[in-house]
C-alpha positions as CSV (number, residue, x, y, z in Angstrom):
1,L,40.6,25.2,-19.6
2,R,40.4,23.1,-22.8
3,A,43.8,21.4,-22.0
4,L,42.3,20.5,-18.8
5,S,39.1,19.3,-20.2
6,R,41.0,16.9,-22.5
7,G,43.0,15.3,-19.6
8,L,39.7,14.4,-18.2
9,D,39.0,12.2,-21.1
10,S,41.3,9.6,-19.8
11,L,39.0,9.1,-16.5
12,P,37.6,5.8,-16.2
13,P,34.0,5.5,-17.1
14,E,33.0,5.0,-14.0
15,E,34.6,8.4,-12.6
16,Q,32.9,10.0,-15.4
17,Q,29.4,8.5,-14.3
18,A,30.2,9.5,-10.8
19,L,30.7,13.4,-11.7
20,R,27.6,13.5,-13.8
21,E,25.6,11.9,-10.6
22,V,27.0,14.6,-8.3
23,K,26.1,17.3,-11.1
24,E,22.7,15.8,-11.3
25,Q,22.2,15.9,-7.6
26,H,23.2,19.4,-7.4
27,Y,20.9,20.6,-10.1
28,A,18.2,18.5,-8.9
29,D,17.4,21.3,-6.3
30,W,19.4,24.5,-7.6
31,P,15.9,25.9,-9.0
32,G,14.7,26.1,-5.4
33,R,17.8,27.3,-4.0
34,P,18.0,31.1,-3.2
35,L,20.9,32.3,-5.3
36,P,23.0,35.4,-4.9
37,A,23.3,36.2,-8.5
38,L,19.2,36.7,-8.5
39,G,19.3,38.8,-5.4
40,G,18.5,36.0,-3.0
41,K,15.8,34.5,-5.4
42,T,15.4,30.9,-6.3
43,A,15.5,30.4,-9.9
44,R,11.7,29.5,-9.6
45,E,10.8,32.8,-7.9
46,A,12.9,34.6,-10.4
47,V,11.3,33.3,-13.9
48,R,8.0,34.6,-12.8
49,S,8.9,38.3,-14.1
50,R,10.3,39.1,-17.5
51,T,13.9,40.4,-16.0
52,G,14.3,37.2,-13.5
53,R,13.7,35.1,-16.8
54,D,16.5,36.9,-18.6
55,Q,18.7,36.2,-15.7
56,V,18.0,32.8,-15.1
57,D,18.5,32.5,-19.0
58,A,21.9,34.0,-18.5
59,L,23.0,31.7,-15.6
60,L,21.7,28.7,-17.8
61,K,23.7,29.8,-20.9
62,D,26.9,30.3,-18.6
63,I,26.3,26.4,-17.5
64,E,25.9,25.5,-20.8
65,H,28.8,27.3,-21.9
66,R,31.3,25.7,-19.1
67,E,29.5,22.2,-19.6
68,A,30.2,22.2,-23.3
69,L,34.1,22.7,-22.6
70,L,34.1,19.2,-20.6
71,P,34.4,15.7,-22.2
72,A,30.6,14.5,-23.3
73,A,30.6,11.8,-20.7
74,E,30.7,14.3,-18.1
75,R,28.5,17.0,-19.2
76,F,25.2,18.0,-17.5
77,D,22.1,18.3,-19.8
78,V,21.2,21.9,-18.7
79,S,17.8,21.4,-20.9
80,V,16.8,19.4,-17.8
81,L,16.8,22.8,-15.9
82,R,15.1,24.9,-18.8
83,R,12.2,22.1,-18.7
84,T,12.0,22.8,-15.0
85,L,11.9,26.0,-15.0
86,G,9.7,26.5,-18.1
87,L,12.3,28.2,-20.2
């Protein structure tokens, strides 16, 4: 993955911007979308319980880890989701 990520550094800035915009659109409604990893609950529903908060936190950590492997110009700021969900 790291080698693949380095190859993405060569994308033109407008393509990197387009990728960020797609991610922003995807994650804009992510907190309200039922997720199999949460037993069909949405992240907003799941964070209401301690177990659910832990599960959502684990999902967000996974997203953060994957984003960290990408070139900086292409990364999604997962803290947006954390703030939205009160985490």
